[in-house]
C-alpha positions as semicolon CSV with decimal commas, in nm:
position;residue;x (nm);y (nm);z (nm)
1;M;0,001;-0,003;-0,002
2;T;0,165;0,310;-0,117
3;P;0,042;0,650;0,030
4;T;-0,181;0,815;-0,244
5;L;-0,190;1,194;-0,254
6;T;-0,388;1,428;-0,466
7;D;-0,226;1,753;-0,587
8;H;-0,491;1,950;-0,392
9;E;-0,386;1,782;-0,067
10;M;-0,012;1,833;-0,139
11;H;-0,071;2,200;-0,229
12;R;-0,265;2,254;0,099
13;A;0,013;2,083;0,293
14;M;0,271;2,294;0,125
15;R;0,086;2,622;0,176
16;E;0,024;2,540;0,551
17;R;0,372;2,401;0,603
18;D;0,215;2,088;0,756
19;A;0,487;1,900;0,930
20;T;0,282;1,575;0,923
21;Y;0,381;1,555;0,554
22;D;0,746;1,587;0,603
23;G;0,892;1,285;0,428
24;I;0,571;1,204;0,239
25;F;0,651;1,424;-0,056
26;V;0,864;1,711;-0,200
27;F;0,757;1,991;-0,415
28;A;0,964;2,126;-0,704
29;V;0,943;2,479;-0,842
30;K;0,963;2,506;-1,225
31;T;1,070;2,866;-1,226
32;T;1,366;2,824;-0,992
33;G;1,464;2,462;-1,057
34;V;1,467;2,391;-0,678
35;F;1,278;2,125;-0,477
36;C;1,178;2,160;-0,111
37;R;1,018;1,998;0,185
38;P;0,650;2,081;0,248
39;T;0,759;2,272;0,558
40;C;1,014;2,492;0,390
41;G;1,002;2,854;0,503
42;A;1,067;3,004;0,163
43;R;0,801;3,194;-0,021
44;K;0,543;2,958;-0,165
45;P;0,513;2,934;-0,544
46;R;0,200;2,958;-0,752
47;P;0,030;2,621;-0,816
48;E;0,101;2,621;-1,189
49;N;0,466;2,647;-1,117
50;V;0,480;2,343;-0,893
51;E;0,552;1,973;-0,951
52;Y;0,521;1,714;-0,673
53;Y;0,732;1,405;-0,610
54;R;0,706;1,114;-0,375
55;R;1,078;1,105;-0,302
56;A;1,343;1,366;-0,294
57;A;1,562;1,142;-0,509
58;D;1,286;1,143;-0,789
59;A;1,295;1,529;-0,786
60;A;1,673;1,518;-0,817
61;K;1,659;1,269;-1,110
62;A;1,409;1,510;-1,274
63;G;1,686;1,778;-1,290
64;Y;1,582;1,976;-0,974
65;R;1,826;2,105;-0,723
66;A;1,781;2,056;-0,336
67;C;1,685;2,376;-0,163
68;K;1,964;2,513;0,044
69;R;1,719;2,640;0,310
70;C;1,515;2,334;0,403
71;R;1,785;2,077;0,277
72;P;1,537;1,799;0,167
73;L;1,812;1,544;0,093
74;D;1,960;1,569;0,457
75;T;1,866;1,304;0,701
76;G;2,133;1,369;0,968
77;P;2,071;1,584;1,281
78;A;2,083;1,952;1,233
79;W;2,354;1,999;1,488
80;G;2,577;1,776;1,283
81;E;2,556;1,996;0,983
82;A;2,829;2,243;1,091
83;G;3,061;2,151;0,805
84;G;3,068;2,460;0,569
85;L;2,792;2,638;0,742
86;D;2,792;2,952;0,939
87;P;2,747;2,880;1,321
88;S;2,443;3,110;1,327
89;T;2,275;2,911;1,051
90;V;2,330;2,583;1,241
91;R;2,188;2,742;1,563
92;R;1,882;2,868;1,374
93;R;1,821;2,521;1,213
94;V;1,843;2,345;1,537
95;Q;1,593;2,589;1,696
96;Q;1,352;2,563;1,401
97;R;1,357;2,183;1,367
98;Y;1,381;2,073;1,725
99;G;1,240;2,351;1,934
100;V;1,551;2,383;2,152
101;T;1,877;2,590;2,122
102;D;2,210;2,425;2,062
103;R;2,330;2,574;2,384
104;A;2,036;2,431;2,587
105;L;2,099;2,094;2,419
106;A;2,481;2,094;2,510
107;R;2,406;2,212;2,858
108;G;2,143;1,947;2,923
109;R;2,376;1,675;2,797
110;R;2,661;1,788;3,021
111;L;2,452;1,807;3,333
112;A;2,305;1,461;3,268
113;T;2,652;1,326;3,224
114;A;2,736;1,486;3,560
115;L;2,440;1,336;3,733
116;H;2,532;0,993;3,600
117;R;2,889;1,035;3,731
118;L;2,753;1,124;4,075
119;R;2,506;0,835;4,082
120;E;2,798;0,596;4,010
121;G;2,984;0,723;4,313
122;G;3,205;0,992;4,152
123;S;3,307;1,301;4,335
124;I;3,181;1,662;4,273
125;D;3,523;1,721;4,113
126;D;3,461;1,436;3,873
127;A;3,117;1,572;3,786
128;V;3,243;1,928;3,734
129;A;3,519;1,792;3,499
130;A;3,277;1,567;3,310
131;S;3,027;1,854;3,257
132;G;3,296;2,101;3,129
133;Y;3,211;2,383;3,374
134;A;3,499;2,612;3,455
135;S;3,409;2,648;3,824
136;H;3,230;2,461;4,107
137;S;2,996;2,754;4,170
138;G;2,889;2,768;3,804
139;F;2,825;2,399;3,798
140;R;2,629;2,397;4,121
141;E;2,414;2,685;4,020
142;A;2,333;2,516;3,671
143;F;2,289;2,180;3,833
144;E;2,037;2,301;4,094
145;R;1,854;2,508;3,842
146;A;1,805;2,191;3,618
147;F;1,734;1,931;3,888
148;G;1,574;2,137;4,161
149;A;1,826;2,019;4,416
150;P;2,200;2,041;4,488
151;P;2,421;1,773;4,339
152;G;2,442;1,547;4,655
153;R;2,059;1,542;4,707
154;A;1,984;1,506;4,329
155;A;2,221;1,218;4,309
156;A;2,054;1,045;4,594
157;K;1,712;1,076;4,423
158;G;1,877;0,968;4,105
159;A;1,583;0,989;3,868
160;C;1,566;1,202;3,548
161;V;1,421;1,173;3,205
162;L;1,650;1,217;2,920
163;L;1,547;1,348;2,580
164;D;1,707;1,285;2,240
165;W;1,612;1,336;1,873
166;F;1,634;1,090;1,594
167;E;1,599;1,153;1,224
168;S;1,351;0,951;1,021
169;P;1,193;0,958;0,666
170;L;0,901;1,123;0,833
171;G;1,080;1,396;1,004
172;P;1,255;1,419;1,345
173;L;1,143;1,183;1,628
174;L;1,158;1,293;1,994
175;A;1,260;1,004;2,230
176;G;1,252;1,011;2,605
177;A;1,412;0,751;2,847
178;T;1,450;0,681;3,216
179;A;1,710;0,455;3,362
180;E;1,454;0,169;3,322
181;G;1,373;0,216;2,948
182;I;1,222;0,412;2,669
183;C;0,923;0,622;2,803
184;M;0,839;0,835;2,495
185;L;0,870;0,833;2,117
186;E;0,673;1,096;1,919
187;F;0,712;1,290;1,601
188;A;0,884;1,610;1,699
189;H;0,692;1,945;1,676
190;P;0,879;2,235;1,838
191;S;0,549;2,395;1,941
192;R;0,459;2,087;2,141
193;L;0,802;2,048;2,316
194;P;0,707;2,251;2,641
195;A;0,393;2,049;2,691
196;Q;0,573;1,724;2,630
197;I;0,840;1,814;2,885
198;G;0,580;1,910;3,122
199;M;0,388;1,586;3,082
200;L;0,700;1,371;3,143
201;A;0,806;1,574;3,447
202;R;0,463;1,524;3,599
203;L;0,433;1,160;3,509
204;F;0,770;1,055;3,641
205;G;0,822;1,328;3,905
206;A;1,164;1,395;3,771
207;P;1,346;1,673;3,576
208;V;1,355;1,634;3,200
209;L;1,693;1,720;3,024
210;P;1,843;1,668;2,679
211;G;2,084;1,388;2,697
212;T;2,132;1,011;2,633
213;N;2,169;0,681;2,804
214;T;2,204;0,311;2,718
215;H;1,850;0,280;2,603
216;L;1,849;0,580;2,384
217;R;2,177;0,467;2,226
218;H;2,023;0,130;2,157
219;L;1,701;0,284;2,013
220;G;1,883;0,482;1,744
221;P;2,023;0,190;1,540
222;E;1,678;0,002;1,589
223;L;1,485;0,285;1,442
224;A;1,732;0,314;1,150
225;A;1,691;-0,052;1,076
226;Y;1,312;-0,039;1,103
227;F;1,281;0,250;0,855
228;A;1,521;0,052;0,621
229;G;1,274;-0,235;0,626
230;G;1,515;-0,455;0,816
231;L;1,373;-0,472;1,162
232;Q;1,038;-0,618;1,260
233;R;1,071;-0,640;1,640
234;F;1,212;-0,386;1,879
235;E;1,414;-0,505;2,188
236;S;1,443;-0,171;2,363
237;P;1,278;-0,200;2,705
238;L;0,974;0,023;2,748
239;V;0,831;0,216;3,042
240;Y;0,464;0,308;3,004
241;P;0,274;0,389;3,330
242;G;-0,106;0,427;3,303
243;T;-0,432;0,293;3,431
244;P;-0,476;-0,083;3,434
245;F;-0,705;-0,047;3,135
246;Q;-0,467;0,163;2,938
247;R;-0,184;-0,079;3,005
248;R;-0,396;-0,371;2,888
249;V;-0,468;-0,184;2,564
250;W;-0,107;-0,093;2,505
251;E;-0,006;-0,459;2,571
252;A;-0,258;-0,561;2,313
253;L;-0,114;-0,315;2,072
254;R;0,238;-0,456;2,133
255;A;0,097;-0,799;2,042
256;I;-0,016;-0,696;1,690
257;P;0,231;-0,875;1,451
258;Y;0,443;-0,675;1,217
259;A;0,269;-0,590;0,886
260;E;-0,077;-0,670;1,022
261;T;-0,367;-0,461;1,161
262;R;-0,643;-0,497;1,416
263;S;-0,973;-0,320;1,449
264;Y;-1,064;-0,123;1,763
265;E;-1,319;-0,396;1,843
266;Q;-1,045;-0,667;1,829
267;I;-0,821;-0,465;2,061
268;A;-1,117;-0,425;2,303
269;N;-1,161;-0,797;2,310
270;A;-0,792;-0,852;2,353
271;A;-0,792;-0,615;2,649
272;G;-1,075;-0,800;2,813
273;S;-1,330;-0,523;2,775
274;P;-1,536;-0,603;2,455
275;R;-1,779;-0,318;2,501
276;A;-1,519;-0,045;2,563
277;V;-1,442;0,030;2,192
278;R;-1,443;0,412;2,252
279;A;-1,222;0,378;2,556
280;V;-0,979;0,170;2,343
281;G;-0,967;0,465;2,097
282;S;-0,885;0,702;2,383
283;A;-0,617;0,479;2,520
284;N;-0,473;0,434;2,177
285;G;-0,462;0,815;2,138
286;R;-0,280;0,838;2,472
287;N;-0,006;0,607;2,374
288;R;0,323;0,795;2,431
289;I;0,552;0,550;2,250
290;A;0,482;0,558;1,877
291;I;0,600;0,282;1,657
292;L;0,734;0,068;1,944
293;I;0,384;0,041;2,079
294;P;0,234;0,021;1,736
295;C;-0,091;0,215;1,753
296;H;-0,055;0,284;1,372
297;R;-0,159;-0,086;1,325
298;V;-0,506;-0,016;1,463
299;V;-0,779;0,062;1,196
300;N;-1,149;0,099;1,169
301;K;-1,367;-0,211;1,142
302;S;-1,433;-0,115;0,782
303;G;-1,061;-0,110;0,704
304;A;-1,037;0,265;0,688
305;L;-0,725;0,408;0,864
306;G;-0,899;0,597;1,142
307;G;-0,710;0,845;1,343
308;Y;-0,346;0,883;1,424
309;G;-0,171;1,142;1,640
310;G;0,113;1,173;1,400
311;G;-0,110;1,236;1,104
312;L;-0,285;0,993;0,872
313;R;-0,021;1,019;0,604
314;R;0,242;0,904;0,852
315;K;0,020;0,616;0,948
316;E;-0,026;0,526;0,583
317;F;0,345;0,545;0,528
318;L;0,422;0,310;0,828
319;L;0,173;0,048;0,710
320;A;0,301;0,064;0,360
321;L;0,665;0,030;0,493
322;E;0,578;-0,280;0,692
323;R;0,392;-0,436;0,396
324;G;0,695;-0,376;0,173
325;G;0,509;-0,106;-0,028
């Protein structure tokens, strides 16, 4: 099943810079010879001057050049694009694409490393050195602002949620992890980042910082293999607190085989509540770990796609990917 799009739908997505279509198509401008992502911030062309392509490679083969502003051929993280670019350009791209400044990202990673050192029994001197701060006072001030407690007390509490970003054919993915496992994976939208951070902080009663750990480092290659069509089962441990009913629904989602779908009614039966079809839809929508808890595999009884938090085109793309389309 290959995602089918009309010119009208793609034109609307382009005009509205709809991020849910990132990776679904590119548009090429006849008058300039350039092709772009649907979210490109450049001035939008007139409809008669536009051609649409399913893949960036197809636009390139047709003789169009990749836009230097939105860089539709790039799949690496924005903060890794420093080669040949002005630093201010890199900073702007990080902010626009991920909703966080490069300084905040670096600071969060350093503080998360420092907390790990302290939890492993390291000294304050070790933590200061690992975090790259020039003075103990600067380190302590930044640490307490991030964790809400001085280093010794925060290390005793130990808990924090770390955030990292991964590129995908459908745009960046925002992942969160605790020491126990992956607790969030969602399509990244900069405008939603504050709400996502607040939700994680409340749910786990812990500070949320950019950073990485064993689980996030393991997840990256798994996601890359999945989108390449070479991985059908994720091994990363998951952490998904919820009500008993929600957890039964999420467990039923995890049991759906790769490349197969189930109806909301079938999930309700699997969760032991055959009459709770609407509640299943609600629990499905509250799933915080996309792809790994495959809510995209739930469809209407008629076979229609139904809803999806990441956008129906992304759901269609994921189902097509798993079916080899």
